PyMOL commands that place a pseudoatom at each C-alpha (Angstrom):
pseudoatom trace, name=CA, resn=MET, resi=1, chain=A, elem=C, hetatm=0, pos=[10.135, 37.062, 13.356]
pseudoatom trace, name=CA, resn=GLY, resi=2, chain=A, elem=C, hetatm=0, pos=[12.099, 34.388, 14.736]
pseudoatom trace, name=CA, resn=GLN, resi=3, chain=A, elem=C, hetatm=0, pos=[14.234, 31.999, 11.984]
pseudoatom trace, name=CA, resn=VAL, resi=4, chain=A, elem=C, hetatm=0, pos=[11.928, 29.428, 12.295]
pseudoatom trace, name=CA, resn=ALA, resi=5, chain=A, elem=C, hetatm=0, pos=[8.582, 31.481, 11.651]
pseudoatom trace, name=CA, resn=GLU, resi=6, chain=A, elem=C, hetatm=0, pos=[10.428, 32.769, 8.741]
pseudoatom trace, name=CA, resn=ASN, resi=7, chain=A, elem=C, hetatm=0, pos=[11.533, 30.163, 7.189]
pseudoatom trace, name=CA, resn=LEU, resi=8, chain=A, elem=C, hetatm=0, pos=[7.573, 29.028, 7.962]
pseudoatom trace, name=CA, resn=ALA, resi=9, chain=A, elem=C, hetatm=0, pos=[6.450, 32.001, 6.015]
pseudoatom trace, name=CA, resn=ILE, resi=10, chain=A, elem=C, hetatm=0, pos=[8.824, 30.823, 2.899]
pseudoatom trace, name=CA, resn=VAL, resi=11, chain=A, elem=C, hetatm=0, pos=[7.626, 27.592, 2.584]
pseudoatom trace, name=CA, resn=ARG, resi=12, chain=A, elem=C, hetatm=0, pos=[3.837, 28.709, 2.734]
pseudoatom trace, name=CA, resn=GLU, resi=13, chain=A, elem=C, hetatm=0, pos=[4.421, 31.288, 0.125]
pseudoatom trace, name=CA, resn=ARG, resi=14, chain=A, elem=C, hetatm=0, pos=[6.347, 28.422, -2.316]
pseudoatom trace, name=CA, resn=ILE, resi=15, chain=A, elem=C, hetatm=0, pos=[3.383, 26.197, -1.886]
pseudoatom trace, name=CA, resn=ALA, resi=16, chain=A, elem=C, hetatm=0, pos=[0.994, 29.359, -2.778]
pseudoatom trace, name=CA, resn=VAL, resi=17, chain=A, elem=C, hetatm=0, pos=[3.044, 30.004, -5.908]
pseudoatom trace, name=CA, resn=ALA, resi=18, chain=A, elem=C, hetatm=0, pos=[3.269, 26.030, -6.707]
pseudoatom trace, name=CA, resn=CYS, resi=19, chain=A, elem=C, hetatm=0, pos=[-0.781, 26.101, -6.475]
pseudoatom trace, name=CA, resn=ARG, resi=20, chain=A, elem=C, hetatm=0, pos=[-1.020, 29.142, -8.926]
pseudoatom trace, name=CA, resn=ARG, resi=21, chain=A, elem=C, hetatm=0, pos=[1.326, 27.524, -10.952]
pseudoatom trace, name=CA, resn=ALA, resi=22, chain=A, elem=C, hetatm=0, pos=[-0.753, 24.342, -11.571]
pseudoatom trace, name=CA, resn=GLY, resi=23, chain=A, elem=C, hetatm=0, pos=[-3.959, 26.644, -11.790]
pseudoatom trace, name=CA, resn=ARG, resi=24, chain=A, elem=C, hetatm=0, pos=[-4.982, 25.466, -7.657]
pseudoatom trace, name=CA, resn=ALA, resi=25, chain=A, elem=C, hetatm=0, pos=[-5.890, 27.429, -5.001]
pseudoatom trace, name=CA, resn=ALA, resi=26, chain=A, elem=C, hetatm=0, pos=[-3.293, 27.348, -1.963]
pseudoatom trace, name=CA, resn=ASP, resi=27, chain=A, elem=C, hetatm=0, pos=[-6.314, 26.097, 0.490]
pseudoatom trace, name=CA, resn=GLU, resi=28, chain=A, elem=C, hetatm=0, pos=[-6.135, 22.868, -1.472]
pseudoatom trace, name=CA, resn=VAL, resi=29, chain=A, elem=C, hetatm=0, pos=[-2.616, 22.146, -0.567]
pseudoatom trace, name=CA, resn=LYS, resi=30, chain=A, elem=C, hetatm=0, pos=[-2.205, 21.320, 3.218]
pseudoatom trace, name=CA, resn=LEU, resi=31, chain=A, elem=C, hetatm=0, pos=[1.517, 21.668, 4.818]
pseudoatom trace, name=CA, resn=VAL, resi=32, chain=A, elem=C, hetatm=0, pos=[2.757, 19.007, 7.759]
pseudoatom trace, name=CA, resn=VAL, resi=33, chain=A, elem=C, hetatm=0, pos=[5.310, 20.129, 9.353]
pseudoatom trace, name=CA, resn=VAL, resi=34, chain=A, elem=C, hetatm=0, pos=[7.989, 17.413, 9.760]
pseudoatom trace, name=CA, resn=THR, resi=35, chain=A, elem=C, hetatm=0, pos=[9.039, 17.668, 13.438]
pseudoatom trace, name=CA, resn=LYS, resi=36, chain=A, elem=C, hetatm=0, pos=[11.308, 14.365, 13.258]
pseudoatom trace, name=CA, resn=THR, resi=37, chain=A, elem=C, hetatm=0, pos=[14.743, 14.891, 16.041]
pseudoatom trace, name=CA, resn=HIS, resi=38, chain=A, elem=C, hetatm=0, pos=[13.992, 18.369, 16.327]
pseudoatom trace, name=CA, resn=PRO, resi=39, chain=A, elem=C, hetatm=0, pos=[12.947, 19.940, 19.981]
pseudoatom trace, name=CA, resn=ALA, resi=40, chain=A, elem=C, hetatm=0, pos=[9.639, 20.701, 21.502]
pseudoatom trace, name=CA, resn=GLU, resi=41, chain=A, elem=C, hetatm=0, pos=[11.023, 24.174, 21.710]
pseudoatom trace, name=CA, resn=LEU, resi=42, chain=A, elem=C, hetatm=0, pos=[11.528, 24.957, 18.065]
pseudoatom trace, name=CA, resn=ILE, resi=43, chain=A, elem=C, hetatm=0, pos=[7.952, 23.386, 16.996]
pseudoatom trace, name=CA, resn=SER, resi=44, chain=A, elem=C, hetatm=0, pos=[6.162, 25.429, 19.374]
pseudoatom trace, name=CA, resn=GLU, resi=45, chain=A, elem=C, hetatm=0, pos=[8.006, 28.270, 17.606]
pseudoatom trace, name=CA, resn=ALA, resi=46, chain=A, elem=C, hetatm=0, pos=[6.311, 26.790, 14.408]
pseudoatom trace, name=CA, resn=VAL, resi=47, chain=A, elem=C, hetatm=0, pos=[3.173, 26.395, 15.797]
pseudoatom trace, name=CA, resn=ALA, resi=48, chain=A, elem=C, hetatm=0, pos=[3.476, 30.132, 17.425]
pseudoatom trace, name=CA, resn=ALA, resi=49, chain=A, elem=C, hetatm=0, pos=[3.724, 30.877, 13.799]
pseudoatom trace, name=CA, resn=GLY, resi=50, chain=A, elem=C, hetatm=0, pos=[1.016, 29.567, 12.809]
pseudoatom trace, name=CA, resn=ALA, resi=51, chain=A, elem=C, hetatm=0, pos=[1.275, 25.787, 11.721]
pseudoatom trace, name=CA, resn=ASN, resi=52, chain=A, elem=C, hetatm=0, pos=[-1.231, 23.393, 12.665]
pseudoatom trace, name=CA, resn=ARG, resi=53, chain=A, elem=C, hetatm=0, pos=[0.345, 20.316, 10.986]
pseudoatom trace, name=CA, resn=LEU, resi=54, chain=A, elem=C, hetatm=0, pos=[2.827, 18.573, 12.714]
pseudoatom trace, name=CA, resn=GLY, resi=55, chain=A, elem=C, hetatm=0, pos=[4.530, 14.682, 11.247]
pseudoatom trace, name=CA, resn=GLU, resi=56, chain=A, elem=C, hetatm=0, pos=[6.469, 12.992, 13.748]
pseudoatom trace, name=CA, resn=ASN, resi=57, chain=A, elem=C, hetatm=0, pos=[8.292, 9.390, 12.164]
pseudoatom trace, name=CA, resn=TYR, resi=58, chain=A, elem=C, hetatm=0, pos=[8.544, 8.022, 15.696]
pseudoatom trace, name=CA, resn=VAL, resi=59, chain=A, elem=C, hetatm=0, pos=[5.909, 6.943, 18.293]
pseudoatom trace, name=CA, resn=GLN, resi=60, chain=A, elem=C, hetatm=0, pos=[8.155, 7.930, 20.973]
pseudoatom trace, name=CA, resn=GLU, resi=61, chain=A, elem=C, hetatm=0, pos=[9.296, 11.468, 19.842]
pseudoatom trace, name=CA, resn=ALA, resi=62, chain=A, elem=C, hetatm=0, pos=[5.755, 12.163, 19.773]
pseudoatom trace, name=CA, resn=ALA, resi=63, chain=A, elem=C, hetatm=0, pos=[5.176, 11.023, 23.154]
pseudoatom trace, name=CA, resn=ASP, resi=64, chain=A, elem=C, hetatm=0, pos=[7.785, 13.137, 24.745]
pseudoatom trace, name=CA, resn=LYS, resi=65, chain=A, elem=C, hetatm=0, pos=[7.384, 15.882, 22.808]
pseudoatom trace, name=CA, resn=LYS, resi=66, chain=A, elem=C, hetatm=0, pos=[3.420, 16.249, 22.548]
pseudoatom trace, name=CA, resn=PRO, resi=67, chain=A, elem=C, hetatm=0, pos=[3.123, 17.186, 26.044]
pseudoatom trace, name=CA, resn=ARG, resi=68, chain=A, elem=C, hetatm=0, pos=[5.264, 20.024, 25.892]
pseudoatom trace, name=CA, resn=VAL, resi=69, chain=A, elem=C, hetatm=0, pos=[4.347, 21.435, 22.155]
pseudoatom trace, name=CA, resn=GLY, resi=70, chain=A, elem=C, hetatm=0, pos=[1.142, 22.211, 23.470]
pseudoatom trace, name=CA, resn=GLY, resi=71, chain=A, elem=C, hetatm=0, pos=[-1.196, 23.932, 21.292]
pseudoatom trace, name=CA, resn=GLN, resi=72, chain=A, elem=C, hetatm=0, pos=[-3.912, 23.173, 18.827]
pseudoatom trace, name=CA, resn=ALA, resi=73, chain=A, elem=C, hetatm=0, pos=[-2.090, 21.085, 15.969]
pseudoatom trace, name=CA, resn=GLN, resi=74, chain=A, elem=C, hetatm=0, pos=[-3.232, 17.943, 14.107]
pseudoatom trace, name=CA, resn=TRP, resi=75, chain=A, elem=C, hetatm=0, pos=[-0.344, 15.097, 14.736]
pseudoatom trace, name=CA, resn=HIS, resi=76, chain=A, elem=C, hetatm=0, pos=[0.176, 12.969, 11.370]
pseudoatom trace, name=CA, resn=PHE, resi=77, chain=A, elem=C, hetatm=0, pos=[2.333, 9.762, 11.782]
pseudoatom trace, name=CA, resn=ILE, resi=78, chain=A, elem=C, hetatm=0, pos=[4.337, 9.504, 9.346]
pseudoatom trace, name=CA, resn=GLY, resi=79, chain=A, elem=C, hetatm=0, pos=[7.361, 7.448, 9.419]
pseudoatom trace, name=CA, resn=HIS, resi=80, chain=A, elem=C, hetatm=0, pos=[7.012, 3.220, 9.308]
pseudoatom trace, name=CA, resn=LEU, resi=81, chain=A, elem=C, hetatm=0, pos=[4.599, 1.742, 12.367]
pseudoatom trace, name=CA, resn=GLN, resi=82, chain=A, elem=C, hetatm=0, pos=[5.062, -1.259, 14.147]
pseudoatom trace, name=CA, resn=THR, resi=83, chain=A, elem=C, hetatm=0, pos=[1.816, -3.023, 14.976]
pseudoatom trace, name=CA, resn=ASN, resi=84, chain=A, elem=C, hetatm=0, pos=[2.954, -3.445, 18.557]
pseudoatom trace, name=CA, resn=LYS, resi=85, chain=A, elem=C, hetatm=0, pos=[3.089, 0.512, 18.806]
pseudoatom trace, name=CA, resn=ALA, resi=86, chain=A, elem=C, hetatm=0, pos=[-0.523, 0.975, 17.421]
pseudoatom trace, name=CA, resn=ARG, resi=87, chain=A, elem=C, hetatm=0, pos=[-1.798, 1.708, 20.917]
pseudoatom trace, name=CA, resn=GLN, resi=88, chain=A, elem=C, hetatm=0, pos=[0.316, 4.610, 21.909]
pseudoatom trace, name=CA, resn=ALA, resi=89, chain=A, elem=C, hetatm=0, pos=[-0.339, 5.753, 17.874]
pseudoatom trace, name=CA, resn=VAL, resi=90, chain=A, elem=C, hetatm=0, pos=[-3.892, 5.748, 18.470]
pseudoatom trace, name=CA, resn=GLU, resi=91, chain=A, elem=C, hetatm=0, pos=[-3.252, 8.030, 21.837]
pseudoatom trace, name=CA, resn=LEU, resi=92, chain=A, elem=C, hetatm=0, pos=[-1.251, 10.252, 20.410]
pseudoatom trace, name=CA, resn=PHE, resi=93, chain=A, elem=C, hetatm=0, pos=[-2.227, 10.773, 16.614]
pseudoatom trace, name=CA, resn=ASP, resi=94, chain=A, elem=C, hetatm=0, pos=[-4.847, 12.643, 14.629]
pseudoatom trace, name=CA, resn=VAL, resi=95, chain=A, elem=C, hetatm=0, pos=[-3.798, 10.780, 11.020]
pseudoatom trace, name=CA, resn=VAL, resi=96, chain=A, elem=C, hetatm=0, pos=[-2.106, 7.321, 10.701]
pseudoatom trace, name=CA, resn=GLU, resi=97, chain=A, elem=C, hetatm=0, pos=[-0.407, 8.166, 7.081]
pseudoatom trace, name=CA, resn=THR, resi=98, chain=A, elem=C, hetatm=0, pos=[1.553, 4.949, 6.360]
pseudoatom trace, name=CA, resn=VAL, resi=99, chain=A, elem=C, hetatm=0, pos=[-0.817, 1.834, 6.738]
pseudoatom trace, name=CA, resn=ASP, resi=100, chain=A, elem=C, hetatm=0, pos=[0.772, -0.758, 4.429]
pseudoatom trace, name=CA, resn=ARG, resi=101, chain=A, elem=C, hetatm=0, pos=[-1.066, -4.166, 5.886]
pseudoatom trace, name=CA, resn=PHE, resi=102, chain=A, elem=C, hetatm=0, pos=[-3.428, -4.927, 7.078]
pseudoatom trace, name=CA, resn=LYS, resi=103, chain=A, elem=C, hetatm=0, pos=[-2.561, -6.552, 10.185]
pseudoatom trace, name=CA, resn=LEU, resi=104, chain=A, elem=C, hetatm=0, pos=[-1.601, -3.295, 10.927]
pseudoatom trace, name=CA, resn=GLY, resi=105, chain=A, elem=C, hetatm=0, pos=[-4.985, -1.497, 10.237]
pseudoatom trace, name=CA, resn=ARG, resi=106, chain=A, elem=C, hetatm=0, pos=[-6.817, -4.158, 12.185]
pseudoatom trace, name=CA, resn=GLU, resi=107, chain=A, elem=C, hetatm=0, pos=[-4.606, -3.458, 14.961]
pseudoatom trace, name=CA, resn=LEU, resi=108, chain=A, elem=C, hetatm=0, pos=[-5.703, -0.152, 14.924]
pseudoatom trace, name=CA, resn=ASP, resi=109, chain=A, elem=C, hetatm=0, pos=[-9.311, -0.780, 15.119]
pseudoatom trace, name=CA, resn=LYS, resi=110, chain=A, elem=C, hetatm=0, pos=[-8.935, -2.468, 17.911]
pseudoatom trace, name=CA, resn=ARG, resi=111, chain=A, elem=C, hetatm=0, pos=[-7.230, -0.138, 19.745]
pseudoatom trace, name=CA, resn=CYS, resi=112, chain=A, elem=C, hetatm=0, pos=[-9.911, 2.792, 18.564]
pseudoatom trace, name=CA, resn=GLN, resi=113, chain=A, elem=C, hetatm=0, pos=[-12.765, 0.488, 20.238]
pseudoatom trace, name=CA, resn=ALA, resi=114, chain=A, elem=C, hetatm=0, pos=[-10.394, -0.146, 23.396]
pseudoatom trace, name=CA, resn=ALA, resi=115, chain=A, elem=C, hetatm=0, pos=[-10.288, 3.806, 23.602]
pseudoatom trace, name=CA, resn=ALA, resi=116, chain=A, elem=C, hetatm=0, pos=[-13.758, 4.192, 23.143]
pseudoatom trace, name=CA, resn=ARG, resi=117, chain=A, elem=C, hetatm=0, pos=[-12.231, 6.482, 20.040]
pseudoatom trace, name=CA, resn=ASP, resi=118, chain=A, elem=C, hetatm=0, pos=[-15.305, 6.802, 17.035]
pseudoatom trace, name=CA, resn=GLY, resi=119, chain=A, elem=C, hetatm=0, pos=[-12.948, 6.704, 14.113]
pseudoatom trace, name=CA, resn=LEU, resi=120, chain=A, elem=C, hetatm=0, pos=[-9.085, 7.363, 13.113]
pseudoatom trace, name=CA, resn=ASP, resi=121, chain=A, elem=C, hetatm=0, pos=[-7.985, 8.965, 9.650]
pseudoatom trace, name=CA, resn=VAL, resi=122, chain=A, elem=C, hetatm=0, pos=[-5.568, 7.120, 7.679]
pseudoatom trace, name=CA, resn=LEU, resi=123, chain=A, elem=C, hetatm=0, pos=[-3.722, 6.978, 4.161]
pseudoatom trace, name=CA, resn=VAL, resi=124, chain=A, elem=C, hetatm=0, pos=[-3.107, 3.933, 2.418]
pseudoatom trace, name=CA, resn=GLN, resi=125, chain=A, elem=C, hetatm=0, pos=[1.227, 3.786, 1.864]
pseudoatom trace, name=CA, resn=VAL, resi=126, chain=A, elem=C, hetatm=0, pos=[2.409, 2.773, -1.345]
pseudoatom trace, name=CA, resn=ASN, resi=127, chain=A, elem=C, hetatm=0, pos=[5.611, 2.622, -2.547]
pseudoatom trace, name=CA, resn=VAL, resi=128, chain=A, elem=C, hetatm=0, pos=[5.697, 3.381, -5.925]
pseudoatom trace, name=CA, resn=SER, resi=129, chain=A, elem=C, hetatm=0, pos=[9.321, 3.466, -6.660]
pseudoatom trace, name=CA, resn=GLY, resi=130, chain=A, elem=C, hetatm=0, pos=[9.798, -0.952, -5.990]
pseudoatom trace, name=CA, resn=GLU, resi=131, chain=A, elem=C, hetatm=0, pos=[12.648, 0.211, -3.480]
pseudoatom trace, name=CA, resn=VAL, resi=132, chain=A, elem=C, hetatm=0, pos=[13.263, -3.216, -1.206]
pseudoatom trace, name=CA, resn=SER, resi=133, chain=A, elem=C, hetatm=0, pos=[14.171, -0.121, 1.449]
pseudoatom trace, name=CA, resn=LYS, resi=134, chain=A, elem=C, hetatm=0, pos=[10.825, 1.628, 1.664]
pseudoatom trace, name=CA, resn=SER, resi=135, chain=A, elem=C, hetatm=0, pos=[7.557, 0.973, 3.739]
pseudoatom trace, name=CA, resn=GLY, resi=136, chain=A, elem=C, hetatm=0, pos=[4.700, 0.427, 1.458]
pseudoatom trace, name=CA, resn=CYS, resi=137, chain=A, elem=C, hetatm=0, pos=[1.962, -1.593, -0.417]
pseudoatom trace, name=CA, resn=SER, resi=138, chain=A, elem=C, hetatm=0, pos=[2.982, -2.084, -4.009]
pseudoatom trace, name=CA, resn=PRO, resi=139, chain=A, elem=C, hetatm=0, pos=[0.358, -0.320, -6.657]
pseudoatom trace, name=CA, resn=ASP, resi=140, chain=A, elem=C, hetatm=0, pos=[-1.500, -4.055, -7.571]
pseudoatom trace, name=CA, resn=GLU, resi=141, chain=A, elem=C, hetatm=0, pos=[-1.960, -4.510, -3.655]
pseudoatom trace, name=CA, resn=ALA, resi=142, chain=A, elem=C, hetatm=0, pos=[-3.400, -1.083, -3.309]
pseudoatom trace, name=CA, resn=GLN, resi=143, chain=A, elem=C, hetatm=0, pos=[-6.802, -1.872, -3.987]
pseudoatom trace, name=CA, resn=LYS, resi=144, chain=A, elem=C, hetatm=0, pos=[-7.212, -5.371, -1.793]
pseudoatom trace, name=CA, resn=LEU, resi=145, chain=A, elem=C, hetatm=0, pos=[-5.867, -3.218, 0.823]
pseudoatom trace, name=CA, resn=ILE, resi=146, chain=A, elem=C, hetatm=0, pos=[-8.248, -0.275, 1.031]
pseudoatom trace, name=CA, resn=ASP, resi=147, chain=A, elem=C, hetatm=0, pos=[-10.853, -2.627, 0.299]
pseudoatom trace, name=CA, resn=GLU, resi=148, chain=A, elem=C, hetatm=0, pos=[-10.051, -4.511, 3.484]
pseudoatom trace, name=CA, resn=LEU, resi=149, chain=A, elem=C, hetatm=0, pos=[-9.575, -1.638, 5.628]
pseudoatom trace, name=CA, resn=ALA, resi=150, chain=A, elem=C, hetatm=0, pos=[-12.800, 0.285, 4.652]
pseudoatom trace, name=CA, resn=ALA, resi=151, chain=A, elem=C, hetatm=0, pos=[-14.580, -2.687, 6.304]
pseudoatom trace, name=CA, resn=LEU, resi=152, chain=A, elem=C, hetatm=0, pos=[-12.911, -1.604, 9.435]
pseudoatom trace, name=CA, resn=PRO, resi=153, chain=A, elem=C, hetatm=0, pos=[-15.895, 0.183, 11.551]
pseudoatom trace, name=CA, resn=ARG, resi=154, chain=A, elem=C, hetatm=0, pos=[-12.862, 2.855, 13.577]
pseudoatom trace, name=CA, resn=LEU, resi=155, chain=A, elem=C, hetatm=0, pos=[-10.920, 3.277, 10.136]
pseudoatom trace, name=CA, resn=ARG, resi=156, chain=A, elem=C, hetatm=0, pos=[-11.847, 5.951, 7.463]
pseudoatom trace, name=CA, resn=VAL, resi=157, chain=A, elem=C, hetatm=0, pos=[-9.417, 5.785, 4.472]
pseudoatom trace, name=CA, resn=ARG, resi=158, chain=A, elem=C, hetatm=0, pos=[-8.861, 9.507, 2.831]
pseudoatom trace, name=CA, resn=GLY, resi=159, chain=A, elem=C, hetatm=0, pos=[-6.172, 8.402, 0.327]
pseudoatom trace, name=CA, resn=LEU, resi=160, chain=A, elem=C, hetatm=0, pos=[-2.829, 7.864, -0.603]
pseudoatom trace, name=CA, resn=MET, resi=161, chain=A, elem=C, hetatm=0, pos=[0.450, 8.643, 0.700]
pseudoatom trace, name=CA, resn=THR, resi=162, chain=A, elem=C, hetatm=0, pos=[3.774, 7.688, -0.581]
pseudoatom trace, name=CA, resn=MET, resi=163, chain=A, elem=C, hetatm=0, pos=[7.990, 8.539, -0.477]
pseudoatom trace, name=CA, resn=PRO, resi=164, chain=A, elem=C, hetatm=0, pos=[9.786, 8.459, -3.795]
pseudoatom trace, name=CA, resn=PRO, resi=165, chain=A, elem=C, hetatm=0, pos=[13.473, 8.315, -4.379]
pseudoatom trace, name=CA, resn=TRP, resi=166, chain=A, elem=C, hetatm=0, pos=[15.665, 11.155, -3.590]
pseudoatom trace, name=CA, resn=PHE, resi=167, chain=A, elem=C, hetatm=0, pos=[17.346, 12.792, -6.548]
pseudoatom trace, name=CA, resn=ASP, resi=168, chain=A, elem=C, hetatm=0, pos=[19.544, 15.627, -6.890]
pseudoatom trace, name=CA, resn=ASP, resi=169, chain=A, elem=C, hetatm=0, pos=[17.217, 17.065, -9.186]
pseudoatom trace, name=CA, resn=PRO, resi=170, chain=A, elem=C, hetatm=0, pos=[13.738, 17.255, -7.932]
pseudoatom trace, name=CA, resn=GLU, resi=171, chain=A, elem=C, hetatm=0, pos=[12.042, 17.121, -11.341]
pseudoatom trace, name=CA, resn=ASP, resi=172, chain=A, elem=C, hetatm=0, pos=[13.075, 13.056, -11.541]
pseudoatom trace, name=CA, resn=ALA, resi=173, chain=A, elem=C, hetatm=0, pos=[10.754, 12.827, -9.005]
pseudoatom trace, name=CA, resn=ARG, resi=174, chain=A, elem=C, hetatm=0, pos=[8.007, 13.304, -11.232]
pseudoatom trace, name=CA, resn=PRO, resi=175, chain=A, elem=C, hetatm=0, pos=[7.065, 10.225, -12.838]
pseudoatom trace, name=CA, resn=TYR, resi=176, chain=A, elem=C, hetatm=0, pos=[6.381, 8.961, -9.185]
pseudoatom trace, name=CA, resn=PHE, resi=177, chain=A, elem=C, hetatm=0, pos=[4.302, 11.776, -8.282]
pseudoatom trace, name=CA, resn=GLN, resi=178, chain=A, elem=C, hetatm=0, pos=[2.146, 10.964, -11.316]
pseudoatom trace, name=CA, resn=GLY, resi=179, chain=A, elem=C, hetatm=0, pos=[1.795, 7.706, -10.662]
pseudoatom trace, name=CA, resn=LEU, resi=180, chain=A, elem=C, hetatm=0, pos=[0.645, 8.075, -7.263]
pseudoatom trace, name=CA, resn=ARG, resi=181, chain=A, elem=C, hetatm=0, pos=[-2.046, 10.473, -8.733]
pseudoatom trace, name=CA, resn=ALA, resi=182, chain=A, elem=C, hetatm=0, pos=[-3.056, 8.359, -11.240]
pseudoatom trace, name=CA, resn=LEU, resi=183, chain=A, elem=C, hetatm=0, pos=[-2.957, 4.899, -8.956]
pseudoatom trace, name=CA, resn=ARG, resi=184, chain=A, elem=C, hetatm=0, pos=[-5.390, 7.128, -6.537]
pseudoatom trace, name=CA, resn=ASP, resi=185, chain=A, elem=C, hetatm=0, pos=[-7.982, 8.527, -9.162]
pseudoatom trace, name=CA, resn=ARG, resi=186, chain=A, elem=C, hetatm=0, pos=[-8.469, 4.812, -10.423]
pseudoatom trace, name=CA, resn=LEU, resi=187, chain=A, elem=C, hetatm=0, pos=[-9.200, 3.708, -7.119]
pseudoatom trace, name=CA, resn=ALA, resi=188, chain=A, elem=C, hetatm=0, pos=[-11.343, 6.571, -5.845]
pseudoatom trace, name=CA, resn=ALA, resi=189, chain=A, elem=C, hetatm=0, pos=[-14.203, 5.718, -8.240]
pseudoatom trace, name=CA, resn=GLY, resi=190, chain=A, elem=C, hetatm=0, pos=[-17.401, 5.033, -7.007]
pseudoatom trace, name=CA, resn=ARG, resi=191, chain=A, elem=C, hetatm=0, pos=[-15.030, 5.172, -3.640]
pseudoatom trace, name=CA, resn=PRO, resi=192, chain=A, elem=C, hetatm=0, pos=[-16.183, 8.894, -1.846]
pseudoatom trace, name=CA, resn=GLY, resi=193, chain=A, elem=C, hetatm=0, pos=[-13.997, 10.205, 0.270]
pseudoatom trace, name=CA, resn=LEU, resi=194, chain=A, elem=C, hetatm=0, pos=[-10.423, 8.820, -0.850]
pseudoatom trace, name=CA, resn=ASP, resi=195, chain=A, elem=C, hetatm=0, pos=[-9.320, 12.536, -2.066]
pseudoatom trace, name=CA, resn=GLU, resi=196, chain=A, elem=C, hetatm=0, pos=[-5.946, 12.850, -0.626]
pseudoatom trace, name=CA, resn=LEU, resi=197, chain=A, elem=C, hetatm=0, pos=[-2.424, 12.471, -1.642]
pseudoatom trace, name=CA, resn=SER, resi=198, chain=A, elem=C, hetatm=0, pos=[0.741, 12.962, 0.737]
pseudoatom trace, name=CA, resn=MET, resi=199, chain=A, elem=C, hetatm=0, pos=[3.531, 13.579, -1.664]
pseudoatom trace, name=CA, resn=GLY, resi=200, chain=A, elem=C, hetatm=0, pos=[6.231, 15.844, -1.473]
pseudoatom trace, name=CA, resn=MET, resi=201, chain=A, elem=C, hetatm=0, pos=[9.066, 16.588, 1.003]
pseudoatom trace, name=CA, resn=SER, resi=202, chain=A, elem=C, hetatm=0, pos=[11.174, 19.514, 1.586]
pseudoatom trace, name=CA, resn=GLY, resi=203, chain=A, elem=C, hetatm=0, pos=[13.267, 19.009, -1.650]
pseudoatom trace, name=CA, resn=ASP, resi=204, chain=A, elem=C, hetatm=0, pos=[10.609, 18.139, -4.042]
pseudoatom trace, name=CA, resn=PHE, resi=205, chain=A, elem=C, hetatm=0, pos=[7.136, 19.593, -2.653]
pseudoatom trace, name=CA, resn=GLU, resi=206, chain=A, elem=C, hetatm=0, pos=[6.852, 22.022, -5.120]
pseudoatom trace, name=CA, resn=VAL, resi=207, chain=A, elem=C, hetatm=0, pos=[6.900, 19.229, -8.377]
pseudoatom trace, name=CA, resn=ALA, resi=208, chain=A, elem=C, hetatm=0, pos=[4.236, 17.203, -6.115]
pseudoatom trace, name=CA, resn=ILE, resi=209, chain=A, elem=C, hetatm=0, pos=[2.021, 19.697, -6.125]
pseudoatom trace, name=CA, resn=ALA, resi=210, chain=A, elem=C, hetatm=0, pos=[1.914, 20.580, -9.767]
pseudoatom trace, name=CA, resn=GLU, resi=211, chain=A, elem=C, hetatm=0, pos=[1.127, 16.439, -9.808]
pseudoatom trace, name=CA, resn=GLY, resi=212, chain=A, elem=C, hetatm=0, pos=[-1.849, 16.921, -7.507]
pseudoatom trace, name=CA, resn=ALA, resi=213, chain=A, elem=C, hetatm=0, pos=[-0.267, 16.500, -3.738]
pseudoatom trace, name=CA, resn=THR, resi=214, chain=A, elem=C, hetatm=0, pos=[-3.012, 17.867, -1.252]
pseudoatom trace, name=CA, resn=ILE, resi=215, chain=A, elem=C, hetatm=0, pos=[-0.864, 17.217, 1.673]
pseudoatom trace, name=CA, resn=VAL, resi=216, chain=A, elem=C, hetatm=0, pos=[2.895, 18.062, 1.638]
pseudoatom trace, name=CA, resn=ARG, resi=217, chain=A, elem=C, hetatm=0, pos=[5.437, 16.690, 4.188]
pseudoatom trace, name=CA, resn=VAL, resi=218, chain=A, elem=C, hetatm=0, pos=[8.153, 19.921, 4.775]
pseudoatom trace, name=CA, resn=GLY, resi=219, chain=A, elem=C, hetatm=0, pos=[10.789, 19.680, 7.608]
pseudoatom trace, name=CA, resn=THR, resi=220, chain=A, elem=C, hetatm=0, pos=[14.179, 20.669, 6.908]
pseudoatom trace, name=CA, resn=ALA, resi=221, chain=A, elem=C, hetatm=0, pos=[13.410, 23.735, 4.876]
pseudoatom trace, name=CA, resn=ILE, resi=222, chain=A, elem=C, hetatm=0, pos=[11.399, 25.078, 7.901]
pseudoatom trace, name=CA, resn=PHE, resi=223, chain=A, elem=C, hetatm=0, pos=[13.691, 23.902, 10.595]
pseudoatom trace, name=CA, resn=GLY, resi=224, chain=A, elem=C, hetatm=0, pos=[17.177, 23.238, 9.124]
pseudoatom trace, name=CA, resn=ALA, resi=225, chain=A, elem=C, hetatm=0, pos=[18.867, 20.104, 9.609]
pseudoatom trace, name=CA, resn=ARG, resi=226, chain=A, elem=C, hetatm=0, pos=[18.499, 17.213, 11.797]
pseudoatom trace, name=CA, resn=CYS, resi=227, chain=A, elem=C, hetatm=0, pos=[19.160, 18.454, 15.205]
pseudoatom trace, name=CA, resn=GLU, resi=228, chain=A, elem=C, hetatm=0, pos=[20.207, 14.752, 16.074]
pseudoatom trace, name=CA, resn=ALA, resi=229, chain=A, elem=C, hetatm=0, pos=[20.056, 11.328, 15.766]
pseudoatom trace, name=CA, resn=PRO, resi=230, chain=A, elem=C, hetatm=0, pos=[16.539, 9.723, 15.461]
pseudoatom trace, name=CA, resn=GLN, resi=231, chain=A, elem=C, hetatm=0, pos=[15.316, 7.637, 18.702]
pseudoatom trace, name=CA, resn=ALA, resi=232, chain=A, elem=C, hetatm=0, pos=[13.735, 4.158, 18.137]
for i in range(1, 232): cmd.bond("trace and resi %d" % i, "trace and resi %d" % (i + 1))
show_as sticks, trace
zoom trace
């Protein structure tokens, strides 16, 4: 077993343990393997070891690597998406987790129509910490944005996504995960299908699972440190 496959197995076991501690089934949590800056060869190793969801932060990286990775993995866009990259995003990704404004949602819907694509699963990115360096709508804006996106015929709003501040102690991220779950629970009342909570990364995903994460985004714990500077 190669190092990537071994690390992937360890992460899966950590997810299973965290789920048991939370009284949840392991299959309630989907693992998105974050491939940012890592070469196609390593990503292919992860896919061969069973990784079936891959997360990319940059459209150009996905365009370069996806044809070389192959396999049947689902691709998630997890970075800040510029409106002018919507066409490529629709061509490359199965899920866009970072819709944070109606203008972007409208462009994605338009590009789905142009590509004769029936629909695109999206998550609304919420800036639960209020950090100016982070993308995402505010919690107070989330209801209006979801209502607007839900009116677009080709977008399927599946849930919420967030990135809390980075902490040395993952327990410090817990209030932010709790906040996103509470927001999702409130917004989901009377809106079937708003089920997903994408939250938690390599350093804190066990805490996120304890607070209800349905998607965790893990890269460093599987691939190690990033290989190179991110591409624009």
